[in-house]
C-alpha positions in Angstrom: 0.0 0.0 0.0 1.1 3.6 -0.4 2.7 5.3 2.6 0.0 6.2 5.1 -1.8 9.5 4.5 -2.3 11.8 7.5 -5.8 10.5 7.9 -4.7 6.8 7.8 -1.9 7.5 10.3 -4.4 9.1 12.7 -6.6 6.0 12.2 -3.6 3.8 13.0 -2.8 5.6 16.2 -6.4 5.7 17.3 -6.7 1.9 16.7 -3.6 1.2 18.8 -5.0 3.3 21.6 -8.5 1.8 21.5 -7.4 -1.8 21.2 -4.4 -1.6 23.6 -1.5 -2.4 21.3 1.6 -0.6 20.0 3.4 -0.2 16.7 7.0 -1.1 16.5 8.9 1.9 15.1 11.9 0.3 13.3 15.0 2.4 12.7 16.6 1.9 9.3 19.6 3.3 7.6 19.7 1.7 4.2 17.4 0.3 1.4 18.2 -3.2 2.8 17.1 -2.5 6.3 14.0 -0.6 5.0 13.1 -3.7 2.9 13.6 -5.9 5.9 11.3 -3.8 8.0 8.6 -3.8 5.3 8.8 -7.6 5.0 8.6 -8.0 8.7 5.5 -5.9 9.0 3.9 -7.8 6.1 4.8 -11.2 7.6 3.2 -10.1 10.9 0.1 -8.7 9.3 0.9 -5.4 11.1 0.9 -1.8 10.1 4.0 0.0 11.4 6.3 2.9 11.6 9.7 3.1 9.9 12.0 5.8 11.1 15.5 7.3 10.6 17.7 9.0 13.1 20.0 12.0 12.4 22.9 9.6 11.8 20.7 7.4 9.6 19.7 10.4 7.5 23.3 11.4 7.1 24.3 7.9 6.1 21.5 7.7 3.6 22.8 10.8 1.8 26.2 9.1 1.3 28.8 8.5 4.1 30.9 11.4 2.8 28.0 13.7 2.0 26.4 13.6 5.4 23.4 15.8 4.6 20.5 14.9 6.8 17.9 16.6 4.6 19.2 15.0 1.4 19.2 11.6 3.0 15.7 12.0 4.4 14.2 13.1 1.1 15.9 10.2 -0.7 14.7 7.7 1.9 11.1 9.0 1.8 11.0 8.8 -2.0 12.4 5.3 -2.1 10.1 4.1 0.7 7.1 5.6 -1.0 7.8 3.5 -4.1 8.7 0.2 -2.6 6.0 0.3 0.1 3.3 0.0 -2.6 4.1 -3.7 -2.9 3.3 -4.6 0.7 -0.2 -5.2 2.1 0.3 -3.0 5.2 0.2 0.7 6.1 3.5 2.2 6.9 4.2 5.7 8.4 7.6 7.5 8.0 9.1 9.2 11.1 12.3 11.0 12.0 13.8 9.9 15.3 15.7 11.9 18.0 16.6 15.4 16.9 18.4 17.5 19.5 18.3 21.3 19.6 21.6 21.8 17.7 20.3 19.8 14.7 16.8 21.2 14.4 17.8 23.8 11.7 19.5 21.1 9.7 17.0 18.3 10.0 13.5 18.7 11.3 12.7 22.3 10.4 13.7 22.0 6.7 11.8 18.8 6.5 8.6 20.4 7.9 9.1 23.2 5.4 9.2 20.7 2.5 6.0 19.1 3.8 4.3 22.5 4.0 5.1 23.1 0.4 3.9 19.6 -0.6 0.6 20.1 1.4 0.1 23.5 -0.3 0.3 21.7 -3.7 -2.4 19.2 -2.5 0.1 16.5 -1.8 0.8 14.4 1.3 3.5 15.5 3.7 7.0 13.9 3.2 7.0 12.3 6.6 4.0 11.5 8.8 5.8 12.5 12.1 8.9 14.1 13.4 10.6 13.9 16.9 11.9 16.9 18.8 14.3 15.6 21.5 14.5 18.2 24.1 15.8 15.9 26.8 19.1 17.8 27.0 17.6 21.2 27.7 15.5 22.4 30.7 11.8 21.4 30.6 10.6 25.0 30.2 12.8 25.5 27.1 11.9 22.0 25.8 8.2 22.8 25.9 8.7 26.3 24.4 10.4 24.7 21.4 7.8 21.9 21.3 5.0 24.4 21.2 6.6 26.2 18.2 7.3 23.0 16.4 3.8 21.6 17.1 2.2 24.6 15.4 4.5 24.2 12.4 3.9 20.4 12.2 0.1 20.8 12.5 0.2 23.3 9.5 2.0 20.6 7.5 -0.4 17.8 8.6 2.4 16.1 10.6 2.3 14.6 14.1 5.1 15.8 16.5 6.8 13.5 19.0 8.3 15.1 22.1 10.4 13.7 24.9 9.6 14.7 28.4 12.4 13.4 30.7 15.7 11.8 29.8 16.4 8.4 28.2 19.7 7.0 29.5 22.6 5.7 27.5 23.7 7.1 24.2 22.2 7.3 20.7 23.6 9.2 17.7 25.8 11.2 20.0 23.0 12.2 22.4 24.2 11.2 25.9 21.5 10.7 28.6 23.5 9.3 31.5 21.9 7.4 34.3 20.2 8.1 37.6 16.9 9.4 39.0 16.5 11.9 36.3 15.4 9.0 34.0 12.0 9.1 35.6 9.3 11.6 34.4 7.2 13.1 37.2 3.4 13.8 37.2 4.3 17.5 37.4 6.3 17.1 34.1 3.2 15.5 32.5 1.0 18.4 33.7 3.4 21.0 32.4 3.4 19.2 29.0 -0.4 19.4 28.7 -0.4 23.0 29.9 2.0 23.9 27.0 0.8 21.6 24.2 -2.8 20.8 25.1 -4.5 17.5 24.5 -4.8 17.7 20.7 -6.5 21.0 20.1 -3.1 22.6 19.1 -2.1 19.6 17.0 -1.6 15.9 17.6 1.6 14.9 19.4 3.2 11.7 20.7 4.9 11.8 24.1 7.9 9.9 25.2 7.7 9.9 29.0 10.7 8.3 30.6 10.4 5.5 33.1 14.0 4.2 33.4 14.5 3.7 29.7 18.1 3.4 28.5 19.4 3.3 24.9 21.9 0.6 24.0 22.5 -3.1 24.7 21.4 -4.4 28.0 20.4 -7.9 29.3 16.9 -8.3 30.8 17.0 -7.2 34.4 19.8 -4.7 34.0 17.5 -1.8 33.2 15.2 -0.7 36.0 12.0 0.2 34.3 9.0 1.5 36.2 6.0 1.4 33.8 3.7 2.6 36.6 5.2 6.1 36.1 3.2 6.1 32.8 0.0 5.3 34.7 0.7 8.0 37.2 1.2 10.6 34.4 -2.0 9.6 32.7 -3.9 9.8 36.0 -2.5 13.2 36.9 -3.8 14.7 33.6 -7.2 12.9 34.0 -7.6 14.4 37.5 -6.4 17.9 36.4 -8.8 18.0 33.4 -11.7 16.1 34.9 -11.6 13.3 32.3 -13.2 9.9 32.5 -11.3 7.8 35.0 -10.1 5.3 32.3 -9.0 8.0 29.8 -5.5 8.0 28.5 -4.8 11.5 27.4 -1.3 10.9 26.3 -0.3 9.0 23.1 2.8 7.4 24.6 6.1 6.3 23.1 8.6 3.7 24.6 12.2 4.5 23.9 15.3 2.4 24.9 13.4 -0.9 25.1 16.3 -3.3 24.6 16.5 -5.7 27.5 12.9 -5.1 28.6 10.9 -8.0 29.7 7.7 -9.1 28.1 5.9 -8.1 31.3 7.3 -4.6 31.3 6.5 -4.1 27.6 2.9 -5.3 28.2 2.5 -3.0 31.2 3.7 0.0 29.2 1.2 -0.8 26.4 -1.6 -1.2 28.9 -0.8 2.3 30.3 -1.0 4.0 26.8 2.1 3.3 24.8 1.2 3.1 21.1 4.7 3.3 19.6 7.9 1.5 20.7 11.2 2.2 19.1 13.2 -0.8 18.0 16.8 -0.3 16.8 19.5 -2.1 18.7 17.8 -5.5 18.4 17.1 -5.2 14.7 20.7 -4.1 14.0 22.0 -7.3 15.5 19.3 -9.4 13.8 20.5 -7.9 10.5 24.2 -8.3 11.1 24.3 -11.8 12.7 23.4 -13.7 9.5 26.1 -11.7 7.7 28.7 -12.8 10.2 27.5 -16.4 9.9 27.7 -16.2 6.1 31.2 -14.8 6.1 32.5 -17.4 8.6 30.9 -20.3 6.8 32.1 -19.1 3.4 35.5 -17.8 4.5 37.4 -19.2 1.4 34.6 -18.0 -0.9 34.3 -14.4 0.2 38.1 -13.9 0.4 40.7 -14.6 -2.3 42.9 -16.8 -0.1 46.4 -17.8 -1.2 45.9 -16.2 -4.6 42.7 -18.1 -5.5 39.7 -16.3 -7.0 37.1 -16.8 -4.3 33.5 -17.6 -5.1 31.4 -14.9 -6.7 28.2 -16.4 -5.5 29.5 -16.2 -1.9 30.7 -12.6 -2.0 27.9 -11.2 -4.1 26.3 -8.7 -1.7 22.9 -10.1 -2.6 23.9 -13.5 -1.1 24.6 -12.2 2.4 22.1 -9.3 2.0 19.1 -11.6 1.6 20.1 -13.5 4.7 20.5 -10.2 6.6 17.1 -8.9 5.6 15.5 -12.2 6.5 17.0 -12.1 9.9 15.9 -8.6 10.6 12.4 -9.2 9.2 12.0 -12.1 11.6 12.9 -9.8 14.5 10.3 -7.3 13.4 7.7 -10.0 13.5 8.8 -10.7 17.1 8.4 -7.1 18.0 4.9 -7.0 16.5 3.9 -10.1 18.5 5.3 -8.6 21.7 3.5 -5.3 21.2 0.2 -7.1 20.1 0.1 -5.4 16.7 0.4 -8.6 14.8 -2.7 -9.3 12.7 -4.2 -5.8 13.3 -3.6 -4.1 9.9 -6.3 -1.7 9.0 -6.0 -2.5 5.3 -6.3 0.1 2.5 
């Protein structure tokens, strides 16, 4: 199917919230990883989100070019074409963008989408993330409010981060400690600044001990009940129904999370969960296996000629894509999105 329209994306998010499941948001950095993500969603019968980080956008422009906007435009154009062949809806998203990269990444992309919308076309991306975790909350929300207005005008959903995700991703260092837990007061400040949809739709990454990177289960101290407390604080403040979930929540830094922690987060309103570290490994592991098993074919050992069928990038590339696609299916199953596609 074509890339999700703004209306279809809204329908996807609404369905996840109403039926208590979440979409895996798969980070990609190449046409191969994009194809793997698409196949994984199709195999799972799940709609989904495919996203690129600032580093991924740079890489997609060419490793010596390093232009985030060029890479993003090229990625979106390629995705729009190849996604037509898969029977699921896919939204395109840009991941963590810190303050010093807004002018070279998110703001120009929003401007491109504004121009497209003015011509009667769909926006280039369906959502963008502003990562204000490294600045004070007041400044974070001021920038978020400005970006939300711009995104709404371009028919784009904004994602914000309220709190700090630990570890490191694309040069953004979160550290560790108590600051990894968002407070109910932070949640109320977010609603006071951004509203509950009347200023434009936004996704909220509240932090509850999340850490980017590679961690074994049990080594990350997640407290999903923080999400529940944030939802309840806003419900009480606004006088909403007791079972309302005013925030559309996002789960960052999920590697090493237990199935129970993931399920609890979804129950408390998470509708999008970023998946990157695990799918990177799932892509690379079959490549390593291929190279080790075909050592004398991929290398010209002792003056021999090797085996073209072994070192053809398609040989190990297909294995890599299959491995990553299988991991995407696992993510869909864990997040309960498998079999929920909305169709055309």
